[in-house]
C-alpha positions in Angstrom: 6.2 -11.6 13.9 2.6 -12.7 13.5 0.6 -11.9 10.4 -1.5 -9.4 12.4 1.8 -7.8 13.6 3.1 -7.5 10.0 -0.2 -5.9 8.8 0.0 -3.4 11.7 3.6 -2.7 10.8 2.6 -2.1 7.2 -0.2 0.3 8.1 1.7 2.2 10.8 4.6 2.8 8.5 2.5 3.9 5.5 0.8 6.4 7.8 4.1 7.5 9.3 5.6 8.0 5.8 2.7 10.1 4.6 2.8 12.2 7.8 6.6 12.7 7.5 6.4 13.9 3.9 4.4 17.0 5.1 6.8 17.8 8.0 9.0 20.9 7.7 12.6 19.7 7.4 11.6 16.1 6.8 14.4 13.6 6.6 14.8 12.5 3.0 15.7 9.0 4.1 12.7 6.8 3.5 12.9 4.6 6.5 9.1 4.2 6.7 8.8 3.1 3.1 11.6 0.6 3.7 9.7 -0.7 6.8 6.3 -1.2 5.1 7.9 -2.8 2.1 9.8 -5.2 4.4 6.5 -6.0 6.2 4.9 -6.8 2.8 7.8 -8.9 1.8 7.3 -11.0 5.0 3.6 -11.2 4.3 4.2 -12.3 0.7 6.6 -15.0 1.9 3.6 -16.5 3.6 1.8 -16.8 0.2 -1.8 -16.1 -0.1 -2.3 -16.4 3.6 -0.1 -13.3 4.1 -1.9 -11.4 1.2 -5.2 -12.3 2.7 -4.2 -10.8 6.0 -3.3 -7.6 4.3 -6.7 -7.3 2.7 -8.1 -6.0 6.0 -6.4 -2.7 5.2 -8.6 -2.2 2.2 -11.1 -0.9 4.7 -8.6 1.1 6.9 -9.9 4.5 8.0 -6.9 6.3 6.3 -7.0 6.6 2.5 -3.2 6.5 2.2 -3.1 3.1 4.0 -6.1 1.7 2.0 -4.5 2.9 -1.3 -1.1 1.6 -0.6 -2.4 -1.8 0.5 -4.5 -1.8 -2.7 -1.5 -1.1 -4.8 0.3 -4.2 -3.4 -2.9 -6.3 -3.7 -3.9 -5.6 -7.3 -2.9 -9.0 -8.6 -4.3 -10.9 -5.7 -7.6 -9.0 -5.2 -7.9 -7.1 -8.5 -11.6 -6.0 -8.2 -11.5 -4.9 -4.6 -8.0 -3.3 -4.8 -8.9 -1.6 -8.1 -12.1 -0.1 -6.5 -10.0 1.4 -3.7 -7.5 2.8 -6.1 -10.3 4.3 -8.3 -11.8 6.0 -5.2 -8.4 7.3 -4.2 -7.6 8.5 -7.7 -10.7 10.8 -7.6 -9.2 12.8 -4.8 -6.5 15.4 -4.7 -2.9 15.4 -3.5 -0.2 12.8 -3.1 -2.5 9.8 -2.4 -4.6 10.5 -5.5 -1.6 10.9 -7.7 -0.1 7.7 -6.4 -3.4 5.8 -7.1 -3.5 7.3 -10.6 0.0 6.1 -11.3 -0.6 2.7 -9.9 -3.7 2.3 -12.1 -1.9 3.5 -15.1 1.0 1.0 -14.5 -1.6 -1.8 -14.1 -3.3 -0.9 -17.3 0.0 -0.6 -19.2 1.1 -4.0 -17.9 4.2 -2.6 -16.0 2.8 -3.0 -12.4 5.2 -5.3 -10.5 4.7 -4.8 -6.8 3.7 -8.4 -6.2 5.0 -10.6 -9.1 3.8 -14.2 -9.3 
């Protein structure tokens, strides 16, 4: 799959996961999470070229997609990703909570979504 295809796979599955969480009778299996993490793993295997491709999602129209991409890009694009997470953390709901937790993990030195 191309880098653009992997980025699209990441974004589509983040959005699908968020949408599925709020469905009545949602399946507890996290197939969407598994899919976007697999897409990230393939992007990461391409090194900084793959990470750079993911950076486009820092401007995605959906906050959940922006914040999730930012969480994975904190080490690579600390300032830009941190700004997205700070913005998301000011909101309410699941996305804001996730952004707050990601920032806390980063500050405490336990963040490990993209180890070197």
